[in-house]
NULUMTOR-631197 format. One record per residue (C-alpha): residue number from 1; residue in one letter; z, y, x. Coordinates in pm, whole numbers, plus 32768, in hexadecimal, padded with zeros to 4 digits. Each point is the difference from the previous one (the first is absolute). Last residue first. Layout:
+-----+--------+------+------+------+
| num | residu |    Z |    Y |    X |
+-----+--------+------+------+------+
| NUM |      A |    Z |    Y |    X |
...
+-----+--------+------+------+------+
***
This chain:
+-----+--------+------+------+------+
| num | residu |    Z |    Y |    X |
+-----+--------+------+------+------+
| 151 |      A | 0516 | EDA9 | 82FD |
| 150 |      D | 813C | 7F42 | 7F71 |
| 149 |      S | 7F9E | 8079 | 7E9E |
| 148 |      R | 7E86 | 7F73 | 8024 |
| 147 |      E | 806C | 7EB5 | 8091 |
| 146 |      A | 810A | 7FD7 | 7EDF |
| 145 |      A | 7EF9 | 8044 | 7EE9 |
| 144 |      R | 7EF1 | 7F15 | 80C5 |
| 143 |      I | 8104 | 7EDB | 8018 |
| 142 |      R | 8068 | 8038 | 7E9F |
| 141 |      A | 7E81 | 7FFB | 7FA3 |
| 140 |      A | 7FF6 | 7EBB | 80A0 |
| 139 |      L | 812F | 7F69 | 7F59 |
| 138 |      T | 7F6A | 805A | 7E9C |
| 137 |      R | 7E9B | 7F5A | 8049 |
| 136 |      L | 80C5 | 7EC9 | 8096 |
| 135 |      L | 80DA | 7FEE | 7ECC |
| 134 |      A | 7EB5 | 8042 | 7F1D |
| 133 |      Q | 7F4F | 7ED8 | 80AD |
| 132 |      A | 8112 | 7F08 | 7FF7 |
| 131 |      L | 801F | 8076 | 7E77 |
| 130 |      A | 7E76 | 7FC3 | 7FE1 |
| 129 |      P | 7FFE | 7EC6 | 80AE |
| 128 |      E | 80E4 | 7F5D | 7F0C |
| 127 |      S | 7FAC | 7E9B | 8064 |
| 126 |      R | 7F7B | 7F49 | 813A |
| 125 |      V | 80AC | 7FF5 | 8158 |
| 124 |      L | 8108 | 7EF7 | 7FA4 |
| 123 |      K | 7EED | 7EE1 | 7FF2 |
| 122 |      A | 80CB | 7F16 | 80F6 |
| 121 |      F | 8149 | 805A | 7F66 |
| 120 |      G | 7F77 | 7F84 | 7EAB |
| 119 |      A | 7F94 | 7EAA | 80B8 |
| 118 |      R | 8148 | 7FD0 | 8089 |
| 117 |      G | 80BC | 804C | 7ECB |
| 116 |      I | 7FFB | 8120 | 7F07 |
| 115 |      T | 807D | 812B | 808F |
| 114 |      L | 8142 | 80AC | 8056 |
| 113 |      A | 7FFD | 8126 | 80EC |
| 112 |      L | 8160 | 8042 | 80B2 |
| 111 |      V | 8011 | 8178 | 8064 |
| 110 |      E | 7FF3 | 80A0 | 8156 |
| 109 |      G | 7F4C | 7EDB | 80A5 |
| 108 |      D | 7F53 | 7EF3 | 7F42 |
| 107 |      A | 8041 | 7EA8 | 7F77 |
| 106 |      V | 806E | 7F11 | 7EE4 |
| 105 |      V | 7F09 | 7F05 | 7F72 |
| 104 |      V | 8037 | 7F7F | 7EA2 |
| 103 |      D | 800C | 7E9C | 7F57 |
| 102 |      R | 8072 | 7FD8 | 7E9F |
| 101 |      G | 7F11 | 8109 | 7F3E |
| 100 |      L | 7FA3 | 816C | 8077 |
|  99 |      K | 7ED8 | 809D | 7F42 |
|  98 |      A | 8070 | 8142 | 80AD |
|  97 |      H | 7FF6 | 80BD | 7EBA |
|  96 |      A | 8087 | 7EC5 | 7F4C |
|  95 |      L | 8142 | 7FD7 | 80E5 |
|  94 |      L | 8019 | 8181 | 7FDD |
|  93 |      A | 8010 | 7FDC | 7E7A |
|  92 |      P | 80E3 | 7ED8 | 802B |
|  91 |      P | 811D | 80B1 | 809D |
|  90 |      I | 805F | 7F9C | 8165 |
|  89 |      S | 815D | 7F9C | 803A |
|  88 |      V | 807A | 7FE0 | 8165 |
|  87 |      R | 809B | 7EE7 | 80BD |
|  86 |      G | 80DB | 7FFC | 8131 |
|  85 |      Q | 80EF | 7EE8 | 7F83 |
|  84 |      K | 80FC | 80D7 | 7FC1 |
|  83 |      D | 7F31 | 80E7 | 7F1C |
|  82 |      P | 7F03 | 810A | 8072 |
|  81 |      M | 8022 | 812E | 7F3A |
|  80 |      T | 7EEC | 8094 | 7F31 |
|  79 |      E | 7F34 | 814C | 7FD6 |
|  78 |      S | 7ED1 | 7FE6 | 7F43 |
|  77 |      A | 7EBA | 80DB | 8026 |
|  76 |      G | 7EDA | 7FB0 | 7F13 |
|  75 |      S | 7FF7 | 815F | 7F86 |
|  74 |      F | 8035 | 80A6 | 8146 |
|  73 |      F | 7EE7 | 7F62 | 80FF |
|  72 |      H | 7ECF | 8005 | 7F0A |
|  71 |      R | 8073 | 8139 | 7F34 |
|  70 |      Q | 803C | 80CE | 8145 |
|  69 |      M | 7EA5 | 7F8E | 8093 |
|  68 |      Q | 7F3E | 8061 | 7EB5 |
|  67 |      R | 80B9 | 813E | 7FEF |
|  66 |      S | 7FAD | 805C | 816B |
|  65 |      E | 7E8B | 7F96 | 7FAE |
|  64 |      K | 7FF3 | 80E4 | 7ED4 |
|  63 |      S | 8083 | 8127 | 80D2 |
|  62 |      L | 80D8 | 80F5 | 7F2C |
|  61 |      P | 8138 | 7F66 | 8079 |
|  60 |      H | 7FB6 | 802C | 8163 |
|  59 |      L | 8071 | 7EE4 | 80E9 |
|  58 |      P | 8115 | 806E | 80DB |
|  57 |      G | 80F4 | 7EF3 | 7F6D |
|  56 |      L | 7F33 | 7EE6 | 8018 |
|  55 |      I | 7FDF | 7FE2 | 8172 |
|  54 |      S | 8133 | 8095 | 80C6 |
|  53 |      E | 80F9 | 7FFF | 7EDE |
|  52 |      R | 7FA8 | 7EB1 | 7F72 |
|  51 |      Y | 7FBE | 7F6A | 812D |
|  50 |      N | 8128 | 806C | 809C |
|  49 |      E | 80C6 | 7FB0 | 7EA0 |
|  48 |      W | 7F65 | 7EA4 | 8014 |
|  47 |      G | 8080 | 7FA5 | 8135 |
|  46 |      E | 815D | 807C | 7FD7 |
|  45 |      P | 801E | 7F27 | 7EDB |
|  44 |      T | 7F5A | 7EDD | 80BA |
|  43 |      W | 7EAB | 7FBE | 7F9D |
|  42 |      A | 7F31 | 7EED | 7F3F |
|  41 |      W | 7E8A | 8036 | 7FCC |
|  40 |      L | 7F5B | 7F13 | 7F1B |
|  39 |      C | 7E97 | 7FBC | 805E |
|  38 |      G | 7E92 | 801A | 7F62 |
|  37 |      D | 7F85 | 80C4 | 8120 |
|  36 |      L | 80EB | 8118 | 7FDC |
|  35 |      G | 8149 | 7FF5 | 7F95 |
|  34 |      R | 80B9 | 7FF5 | 7E9F |
|  33 |      T | 8182 | 801A | 800A |
|  32 |      V | 8143 | 7F5B | 808C |
|  31 |      V | 811B | 80B4 | 8056 |
|  30 |      C | 80FE | 7F4B | 80C5 |
|  29 |      G | 8192 | 8019 | 8031 |
|  28 |      D | 810A | 8065 | 80DA |
|  27 |      S | 7FD3 | 7EA2 | 80AF |
|  26 |      F | 7E97 | 8014 | 8034 |
|  25 |      A | 8005 | 8043 | 8170 |
|  24 |      E | 80F3 | 7EE6 | 8025 |
|  23 |      R | 7F58 | 7F05 | 7F37 |
|  22 |      F | 7EA9 | 803B | 80ED |
|  21 |      K | 8012 | 7EDB | 80DF |
|  20 |      A | 807D | 7F16 | 7F05 |
|  19 |      P | 7EAD | 8019 | 7F41 |
|  18 |      L | 803C | 8098 | 7EAD |
|  17 |      T | 800E | 7F00 | 7EF1 |
|  16 |      L | 7F43 | 8065 | 7EF3 |
|  15 |      R | 808B | 7FF4 | 7E80 |
|  14 |      N | 7EF2 | 7FF5 | 7EEA |
|  13 |      K | 811C | 7F12 | 7F30 |
|  12 |      D | 7F1D | 7ED9 | 802C |
|  11 |      D | 8007 | 8039 | 8187 |
|  10 |      I | 7F2B | 80D7 | 80DA |
|   9 |      T | 7FA3 | 7F1B | 812C |
|   8 |      H | 7FC7 | 807B | 8170 |
|   7 |      E | 7F2F | 800E | 8113 |
|   6 |      Y | 804E | 80E3 | 8108 |
|   5 |      E | 7F4B | 80DD | 80DB |
|   4 |      G | 80AA | 80ED | 8127 |
|   3 |      L | 808F | 8146 | 8053 |
|   2 |      L | 80D9 | 80DD | 7F13 |
|   1 |      M | 8045 | 8133 | 80D6 |
+-----+--------+------+------+------+
***
């Protein structure tokens, strides 16, 4: 579990220094992708694989909402390895998506959420509501289906 909230900066080469507390968790690599709420999400390789398999994998390929969600997360995803100083590179397209400048807040639980400074962190619950709602509908349908099969 990645707990806490940390203020960091992105350097001139688009590298973010991971909080020291999280560097061991990301020692095998990092997957950075578009998140929800105007954030970027940074996953450990294992965390990304779990998310991909459990949440994105089962989505029906003929569903428009499913395809939109898969495009949102997969098309911008970038695999990177932290350097010796614990820095990870963030592609310019992802920086632009999250409107990240120099100052960022790194926070969350299972995945690191990267958002624009303190003001952005305060407004986290704002964008991509359609994707969030689609994800919730999909999860609710999965739960109902599991409950029916258990009955």
